[in-house]
C-alpha positions in Angstrom: -29.0 169.4 30.8 -29.6 167.3 27.7 -27.3 164.6 26.8 -26.8 163.6 23.2 -25.5 160.2 22.1 -23.9 159.7 18.7 -24.0 156.3 17.0 -21.5 155.3 14.3 -22.9 152.9 11.8 -20.5 151.0 9.5 -22.2 150.8 6.1 -20.9 149.5 2.8 -18.9 152.3 1.1 -20.3 153.2 -2.4 -17.7 155.0 -4.4 -19.2 157.1 -7.2 -16.1 159.1 -8.2 -13.3 156.6 -8.3 -13.9 153.7 -10.7 -12.4 150.3 -10.2 -9.0 150.2 -11.8 -8.6 147.6 -14.6 -6.5 144.5 -13.9 -5.4 141.4 -15.6 -4.7 138.2 -13.6 -3.8 134.7 -14.4 -5.7 132.3 -12.2 -4.4 129.0 -10.7 -5.8 127.2 -13.8 -3.5 129.4 -16.0 -6.5 131.3 -17.4 -6.3 135.1 -17.8 -9.1 137.4 -16.7 -9.2 141.1 -17.5 -11.7 143.1 -15.5 -13.2 145.4 -18.1 -12.8 143.6 -21.4 -13.8 140.2 -20.0 -16.6 141.2 -17.7 -17.7 144.9 -17.2 -17.9 145.8 -20.8 -20.0 142.7 -21.3 -22.5 144.0 -18.8 -21.4 141.6 -16.1 -21.0 142.2 -12.3 -17.8 141.2 -10.6 -17.6 140.2 -6.9 -14.1 140.4 -5.5 -13.2 138.5 -2.4 -10.0 139.7 -0.8 -8.4 137.0 1.4 -5.3 135.0 2.1 -4.9 131.2 2.3 -4.0 131.0 6.1 -6.8 133.5 7.2 -9.0 131.7 9.7 -12.3 133.6 9.1 -11.6 133.2 5.3 -11.5 129.5 5.7 -14.6 129.4 7.9 -16.8 131.2 5.4 -15.3 129.7 2.2 -18.0 127.0 1.6 -20.7 129.7 2.0 -19.1 132.0 -0.5 -19.2 129.0 -2.9 -22.9 128.7 -2.2 -23.4 132.3 -3.1 -21.5 131.9 -6.3 -23.7 128.9 -7.2 -26.8 130.8 -6.4 -25.8 133.6 -8.8 -25.2 131.2 -11.7 -21.7 129.9 -11.0 -20.2 132.2 -13.7 -22.7 131.3 -16.4 -24.9 134.4 -16.0 -24.1 138.1 -15.5 -22.2 137.6 -12.2 -18.6 136.4 -11.7 -16.8 135.8 -8.4 -13.0 136.2 -8.2 -10.8 135.8 -5.1 -7.5 137.6 -4.8 -4.8 137.0 -2.1 -3.7 140.1 -0.1 -0.4 138.6 0.8 2.8 138.5 -1.3 3.7 135.0 -0.2 0.5 133.3 -1.4 1.4 131.6 -4.8 -1.2 130.4 -7.3 -0.5 126.8 -6.1 -1.4 127.7 -2.6 -4.6 129.5 -3.7 -5.5 126.4 -5.8 -5.0 124.1 -2.7 -7.3 126.4 -0.7 -10.0 126.2 -3.5 -9.8 122.5 -3.7 -10.0 122.2 0.1 -13.3 124.1 0.2 -14.8 123.0 -3.1 -14.4 126.5 -4.6 -15.0 126.6 -8.4 -14.6 130.3 -9.2 -11.2 131.9 -10.2 -8.5 132.9 -7.8 -5.0 134.2 -8.0 -2.0 134.7 -5.8 1.1 136.9 -6.1 2.5 135.1 -9.2 -0.9 135.4 -10.9 -1.1 139.2 -10.4 -3.6 138.9 -7.5 -1.4 140.9 -5.0 -1.0 143.8 -7.4 -4.7 143.8 -8.3 -5.6 144.1 -4.6 -3.3 147.1 -3.9 -5.8 149.8 -4.8 -8.4 148.4 -2.4 -6.0 148.4 0.5 -5.0 152.0 -0.1 -8.1 153.6 1.3 -9.3 155.0 -2.0 -12.5 153.0 -1.8 -12.9 153.2 2.0 -11.1 151.8 5.1 -9.6 148.3 4.6 -10.2 146.4 7.8 -8.6 143.1 6.9 -9.7 139.8 5.4 -12.1 138.7 4.3 -13.3 141.8 2.5 -16.0 141.7 -0.2 -16.6 144.3 -2.9 -19.0 144.4 -5.8 -18.1 146.1 -9.1 -21.0 147.3 -11.3 -20.6 147.2 -15.2 -19.8 151.0 -15.2 -17.0 150.4 -12.8 -18.7 151.7 -9.6 -17.5 149.9 -6.5 -19.5 149.0 -3.5 -16.8 148.3 -0.9 -16.5 146.4 2.3 -19.8 144.5 2.1 -20.7 142.4 5.2 -21.0 138.7 4.5 -21.9 136.1 7.1 -22.6 132.4 6.8 -26.2 132.8 8.0 -26.8 136.3 6.5 -25.9 136.8 2.9 -28.7 139.4 2.2 -26.3 142.3 2.1 -24.1 140.7 -0.6 -27.1 139.6 -2.6 -28.6 143.1 -2.4 -25.3 144.7 -3.6 -25.2 142.3 -6.5 -28.8 143.0 -7.4 -28.1 146.8 -7.2 -25.1 146.5 -9.5 -27.0 144.5 -12.1 -29.3 147.5 -12.5 -26.3 149.6 -13.8 -25.2 149.4 -17.4 -21.6 149.8 -18.5 -22.4 153.2 -20.0 -24.7 154.3 -17.2 -23.9 156.6 -14.4 -25.5 154.5 -11.7 -26.4 155.9 -8.3 -29.6 157.8 -7.6 -32.8 156.0 -8.5 -31.1 153.0 -10.0 -30.0 151.8 -6.6 -32.3 149.9 -4.4 -32.0 150.4 -0.6 -35.1 148.4 0.3 -33.5 145.0 0.8 -34.6 142.9 3.8 -35.0 139.3 4.9 -37.2 137.4 7.2 -36.4 134.4 9.4 -38.6 131.4 10.2 -37.5 130.3 13.6 -40.2 127.6 14.3 -39.9 123.9 13.6 -42.7 124.1 11.1 -42.0 126.0 7.9 -44.4 128.0 5.6 -44.8 127.0 2.0 -43.8 130.6 1.1 -43.6 134.2 2.4 -45.7 136.6 0.5 -46.1 140.4 0.3 -49.5 141.8 -0.5 -51.7 144.8 -0.2 -54.3 143.6 2.4 -56.8 146.4 1.4 -56.6 146.1 -2.3 -56.7 142.6 -3.8 -56.2 143.9 -7.3 -52.6 144.9 -6.5 -49.9 142.3 -7.3 -48.8 139.7 -4.7 -45.1 139.2 -4.4 -43.3 136.1 -3.2 -40.0 136.3 -1.3 -37.5 133.9 -2.8 -35.5 132.3 0.0 -37.4 134.6 2.4 -35.5 137.6 1.2 -36.1 140.7 -0.9 -33.0 141.6 -2.9 -34.4 144.1 -5.3 -35.7 141.5 -7.7 -38.8 143.6 -8.4 -40.1 147.1 -7.6 -42.8 147.8 -5.0 -45.2 150.6 -5.6 -44.1 154.1 -4.5 -46.9 154.1 -2.0 -46.9 150.8 -0.1 -48.4 151.7 3.3 -51.0 148.8 3.0 -48.4 146.2 2.0 -47.8 143.5 4.6 -45.5 140.5 4.8 -47.1 137.2 5.9 -46.4 133.4 5.7 -48.5 131.1 3.6 -49.0 127.4 4.3 -51.5 124.9 2.8 -54.1 124.1 5.4 -54.3 120.3 4.8 -53.5 117.5 7.2 -54.7 115.7 10.3 -56.0 117.9 13.1 -54.9 115.4 15.7 -51.3 114.9 14.5 -48.7 116.0 17.2 -51.5 117.1 19.6 -51.0 115.3 22.9 -51.4 115.6 26.6 -48.1 117.3 26.8 -49.8 120.3 25.2 -52.5 120.3 27.9 -49.8 120.2 30.6 -48.1 123.3 29.1 -51.4 125.2 29.0 -52.1 124.2 32.6 -48.7 125.4 33.8 -49.2 128.7 31.9 -52.6 129.3 33.6 -51.2 128.5 37.0 -48.2 130.8 36.4 -45.6 128.0 36.6 -44.4 128.6 33.0 -45.0 131.3 30.4 -46.0 130.5 26.9 -44.4 132.4 24.0 -46.4 134.3 21.4 -46.6 131.3 19.0 -47.6 129.0 21.8 -50.3 131.4 22.9 -51.6 131.5 19.3 -51.9 127.7 18.9 -53.1 127.1 22.5 -56.2 129.4 21.8 -58.1 126.7 20.0 -61.4 128.3 21.2 -60.5 131.6 19.5 -61.4 133.6 22.5 -58.1 135.6 22.4 -57.1 134.2 25.7 -55.8 130.8 26.9 -58.1 129.2 29.5 -59.2 125.8 30.8 -61.8 125.6 28.0 -58.9 125.3 25.5 -57.6 122.3 27.6 -61.1 120.8 27.4 -61.2 121.1 23.6 -57.8 119.5 23.2 -58.9 116.7 25.5 -62.0 116.1 23.3 -59.9 116.0 20.2 -57.5 113.4 21.6 -60.3 111.2 23.0 -62.0 111.3 19.6 -65.1 113.1 20.8 -64.5 115.8 18.2 -62.7 115.3 14.9 -61.3 118.8 14.8 -61.4 122.1 16.7 -64.8 123.7 16.1 -63.7 127.3 16.5 -60.6 127.1 14.3 -61.1 126.6 10.6 -57.4 126.4 9.8 -54.9 123.8 10.9 -51.9 126.2 11.1 -51.4 129.7 12.4 -48.6 132.3 12.1 -47.0 134.7 14.5 -44.6 137.6 14.1 -42.0 137.7 16.8 -43.0 134.1 17.8 -40.3 133.7 20.5 -41.4 136.9 22.3 -43.6 136.8 25.4 -45.3 140.1 25.1 -48.6 138.6 24.2 -48.9 140.6 21.0 -49.9 138.1 18.3 -50.2 139.0 14.6 -49.8 136.9 11.5 -48.3 139.8 9.5 -46.1 142.8 9.7 -45.9 146.0 7.7 -43.5 146.0 4.7 -42.3 149.5 5.5 -41.5 148.4 9.1 -39.4 145.5 7.9 -37.5 147.7 5.5 -36.8 150.3 8.2 -35.9 147.6 10.7 -38.5 148.8 13.2 -40.3 145.5 13.4 -39.2 142.0 14.2 -38.3 140.0 11.1 -38.9 136.7 12.8 -41.9 134.5 12.1 -43.2 131.2 13.4 -45.6 128.6 12.1 -47.6 126.6 14.6 -50.3 123.8 14.4 -53.3 124.6 16.5 -53.2 122.5 19.7 -49.6 121.6 19.3 -48.3 123.9 22.0 -45.2 121.7 22.7 -44.1 121.8 19.1 -44.3 125.7 19.2 -41.8 125.8 22.1 -39.0 127.7 20.4 -35.5 127.5 21.8 -32.5 129.5 20.6 -31.7 129.8 16.9 -35.1 128.5 15.9 -34.6 124.9 17.1 -37.7 123.0 18.2 -37.7 122.0 21.8 -36.7 118.4 21.4 -38.5 115.7 23.3 -36.2 113.5 25.4 -35.2 110.2 24.0 -36.8 107.8 26.6 -39.4 105.0 26.9 -41.5 103.8 29.8 -42.8 100.2 30.0 -46.3 99.8 31.3 -47.9 96.4 32.1 -51.2 94.9 31.0 -52.0 92.0 33.3 -54.9 89.7 32.5 -56.4 86.6 34.1 -59.1 84.1 33.2 -62.3 84.4 35.3 -65.6 82.5 35.3 -67.2 85.2 33.1 -64.3 85.9 30.8 -61.2 87.9 31.5 -60.1 90.6 34.0 -57.5 93.2 32.9 -55.3 95.5 34.9 -53.3 98.4 33.4 -50.3 99.1 35.6 -48.1 102.2 35.0 -44.6 100.8 35.7 -43.1 104.3 36.1 -41.0 105.3 39.1 -40.6 109.0 38.2 -43.0 111.8 39.0 -45.8 111.9 36.4 -47.4 115.2 35.2 -49.6 113.6 32.5 -50.1 110.7 30.2 -52.2 109.4 27.3 -52.5 106.0 25.6 -54.6 104.4 23.0 -55.1 100.6 22.8 -56.9 99.2 19.7 -58.9 96.2 20.6 -62.5 94.8 20.5 -64.0 97.4 22.8 -67.5 96.0 22.4 -66.7 93.3 24.9 -65.3 95.7 27.6 -67.4 96.3 30.7 -67.0 97.4 34.3 -64.2 100.0 33.8 -62.8 101.1 37.2 -60.5 104.0 37.5 -57.9 104.5 40.3 -59.6 107.0 42.6 -56.4 108.0 44.4 -55.3 109.9 41.2 -56.7 113.4 41.5 -59.2 114.5 38.9 -59.2 111.1 37.2 -62.8 110.3 36.2 -65.0 109.1 33.4 -64.2 112.3 31.4 -60.6 111.0 31.1 -61.3 107.9 29.0 -63.4 106.9 26.1 -64.3 103.6 24.4 -64.1 105.0 20.9 -66.4 102.7 18.8 -65.6 104.6 15.6 -61.9 103.7 15.8 -62.4 100.6 18.1 -59.9 102.0 20.6 -59.6 102.4 24.4 -58.3 105.9 24.8 -57.3 107.5 28.1 -55.5 110.7 29.1 -54.8 112.6 32.3 -52.9 115.7 33.4 -52.1 116.9 36.9 -54.6 119.6 37.9 -51.9 121.5 39.8 -49.3 121.3 37.0 -47.0 119.3 39.3 -46.3 115.6 39.3 -47.4 112.6 41.2 -45.8 109.2 41.8 -47.8 106.1 41.0 -48.2 103.2 43.4 -46.7 100.4 41.3 -48.8 97.8 43.1 -52.1 99.6 42.4 -53.6 99.3 38.9 -54.4 102.5 37.1 -57.4 101.0 35.4 -59.2 97.7 35.7 -61.9 96.4 33.4 -63.5 93.1 32.3 -64.0 91.5 28.9 -66.1 88.6 27.8 -63.4 87.5 25.5 -59.6 87.4 25.3 -58.4 90.8 23.9 -55.5 91.4 21.6 -54.1 94.9 22.0 -52.5 97.0 19.3 -51.3 100.6 19.2 -54.2 103.0 18.4 -54.1 106.2 16.5 -53.2 108.4 19.5 -49.5 108.1 20.5 -48.8 106.4 23.8 -47.0 109.2 25.8 -46.1 110.1 29.3 -45.1 113.5 30.6 -42.6 113.5 33.5 -41.2 116.5 35.4 -38.4 117.0 32.9 -39.1 114.6 30.0 -41.7 113.5 27.6 -41.4 109.8 26.9 -43.1 107.1 24.9 -45.0 104.2 26.5 -44.6 100.6 25.5 -47.2 98.1 26.8 -46.2 94.5 27.7 -49.2 92.1 28.1 -48.7 89.2 30.5 -51.1 86.6 31.8 -51.3 85.9 35.6 -52.4 82.3 34.9 -49.3 81.5 32.9 -46.6 79.5 34.6 -44.1 81.9 33.0 -44.2 84.7 30.5 -43.7 83.4 26.9 -40.2 83.9 25.6 -39.7 86.8 23.2 -36.2 87.5 22.2 -34.2 89.6 19.8 -30.9 88.1 18.6 -28.3 90.1 16.8 -26.9 87.8 14.1 -23.3 87.6 12.8 -24.0 90.6 10.6 -25.0 93.9 12.1 -27.6 94.4 9.4 -29.9 91.6 10.4 -31.7 90.5 13.6 -33.7 87.4 14.5 -36.8 87.7 16.5 -38.2 84.5 18.2 -41.2 83.8 20.4 -42.2 80.6 22.1 -45.9 81.1 21.4 -45.6 82.3 17.8 -45.5 85.7 16.2 -48.6 87.4 14.8 -47.1 90.8 14.0 -44.0 92.9 14.5 -43.6 96.7 14.8 -40.3 98.6 15.0 -39.9 101.9 16.9 -37.0 104.3 17.2 -35.7 105.5 20.6 -38.2 108.4 20.5 -41.1 106.0 20.3 -41.8 106.9 16.7 -43.0 104.0 14.5 -40.4 103.0 11.8 -41.9 102.6 8.3 -42.2 99.0 7.3 -40.7 100.0 4.0 -37.3 100.5 5.8 -37.3 97.0 7.2 -37.5 93.8 5.1 -38.9 90.9 7.2 -38.8 87.2 6.3 -40.8 84.7 8.2 -38.8 81.6 8.9 -41.5 79.7 10.8 -44.3 80.5 13.3 -41.7 81.3 16.0 -39.0 83.1 14.1 -38.8 86.1 11.8 -35.6 87.5 10.3 -35.5 91.3 9.8 -33.1 93.2 7.6 -32.3 96.5 9.3 -29.6 97.8 6.8 -31.7 100.9 5.9 -32.0 102.1 9.5 -29.7 104.8 10.8 -27.3 103.8 13.7 -28.9 103.9 17.1 -31.2 102.3 19.6 -34.4 100.7 18.4 -37.3 98.7 19.9 -39.2 95.8 18.4 -42.7 95.1 19.6 -44.3 91.8 18.9 -47.9 90.7 19.1 -47.7 87.0 20.0 -50.1 84.2 19.1 -51.4 84.0 22.7 -52.5 87.6 22.5 -49.7 89.0 24.6 -47.6 92.0 23.6 -43.8 92.0 24.2 -41.1 94.5 23.6 -37.3 94.1 23.2 -34.5 96.5 22.2 -31.6 96.2 19.8 -28.7 98.4 18.5 -27.9 99.3 14.9 -24.2 100.0 15.1 -23.5 101.7 11.7 
């Protein structure tokens, strides 16, 4: 026996027979509005919002209706919005208070302004079922009514499309038929990165016009060809920038976990992880990302672009395409979601719900650089002062690498060898990275140096180009290095003092200050333009932090004795 299932779709009701009845209202600013003589006969479209002042959903969407009104010219073009109360107890003063509360600038009327009487025909069922407030309807210049149009704060395509359709109808025209466009659609960008624009083009015929989707939506602003089988929708983004930016060991860790079956990458992640362009994600992609971070390669050799695009980016079906057929979007048979990713930045392509980027945890780990004077120069130990389980890390220390010799790596750390570090002469940086070969974490022996090396001279360390970052089991944190000398009787004093005003701090150091850098709680360097520093003397610097947002910050000082110290401070408001 066959079973048949019937589906009921609630669509806007387009009334061709009954025309909108004329009305005259007096709004809360004591201005009169007559539907036909003031608007429709002047080839204008009227959007009616039926509401009442105490209606909770009406209040919730009110600011977004104002946005739509502004988008359509704020009454200065061919579109006018009017709101009318459905209740006989809402007076004009109450409607005015509602408008002032939500910043509404289009006309509105209550019962004493004629609003209640003007609403009555639309509650009678003549134009379709009245389900309550808010209800939206669009009246074309010839009086045709498109009733009960869906409007949501995050999806205004249906209202925009109804307005665009009504604008095609003249006051003397019949409307309907070919004058109405039913091809409206919208696309969503759910990745952290955004395209410069969304375009629609014929991929087989370059002579056909290329269309751009304003606000990522098509609301009948232009006509597509009758035959459009070869038209596709795809993002566009300028392919300029730094190939290394945002590419870190965290991306290698995610690829490793995917290969081992610990975690599955989404379609956008699969796209940007395939830096070898082999249409699969393998250990060779990890090797290429490692070479980029270490500075062995300046870009990915197999990828000419910096950015890639994926339709259905959050899906995990492994189907990766940078475009989708226009007809499929119009019919709703294809996903209207797109994502933009940077090749190598697998972590940045980790999409959560509602298109948010997977945020990195706000945390910092302090590592130690210990040095001591020897008969031949200086001996340095890099000690990872981290108690948590570590899945991967990377760091870059800018210094005079020409004097560095005898680099010894901790052999107890699995798969940690000469391929994991590079003395990059081009950038004059000591760069090192590591990721757990099993995708799981290890705990460091805090008494056992990670790296030991010698130098013929005393080294001053600065942050290199590659971010200092550590990947823990559940967090990705920044790394701050503190440099101390074993031969010192005590570490030099480095202190941050909050002054009487919360907009200034004093930084002092016993051995003198060479340079200061400020970082936010995510480990991101704060632009020097946001902080005005005044040097009081060799040991004291006053910093104005009034331009910083409230929160936790870190100040890192390079001291005159070559050591690096870090302190924290709070900006209250």
